[in-house]
C-alpha positions, -999 to +999 in steps of 0.1 A: -633+576+694-666+593+691-664+605+655-702+605+649-713+618+683-733+649+686-727+676+712-753+704+712-743+739+724-761+772+728-749+807+721-728+807+753-711+773+743-731+756+771-744+720+766-781+720+760-787+682+760-769+650+767-746+640+739-758+614+714-730+590+707-722+570+676-740+539+689-773+557+694-797+545+667-828+564+678-826+583+645-832+552+623-862+568+606-843+599+598-814+579+585-837+561+561-850+594+549-815+606+542-807+574+525-837+576+502-830+612+493-793+606+487-801+576+466-825+596+444-799+624+439-771+599+431-793+579+407-803+612+389-767+623+387-752+590+375-782+578+355-778+543+369-792+522+396-774+526+429-781+532+466-768+551+495-771+539+531-768+565+558-763+549+592-785+560+621-754+566+641-742+594+619-746+630+631-769+642+603-798+619+611-793+626+648-795+663+642-828+659+623-841+636+651-832+663+676-851+690+656-882+668+654-882+654+689-868+681+711-879+713+694-876+735+725-840+725+730-833+726+693-844+762+692-816+770+716-790+753+693-762+774+680-734+749+676-735+712+668-700+697+673-684+663+676-673+650+711-636+655+703-642+691+692-660+696+726-629+683+744-608+707+724-632+735+734-629+726+771-591+722+770-584+751+748-604+782+739-629+783+711-644+758+687-621+742+661-627+715+635-603+690+620 
């Protein structure tokens, strides 16, 4: 499946850029930023040494990459959904999440 893919839609539910799939690691820098921040928060919470590693293929780093690298398209973004949710949108009516 494509659990960590990213489909970007506008207000009219139209695709505004090609989907970024789970295997896309272009957002490695953003993933490292998320990892560092999450590690700091968790260490503060638990009061012990630990770390969090956010993979570059996850959707959150890809969305930050999108914002930084394609700001004109990002400005049109209304919905950020997973590929299987897009298939449900196409086959059904409306956006749903599971």
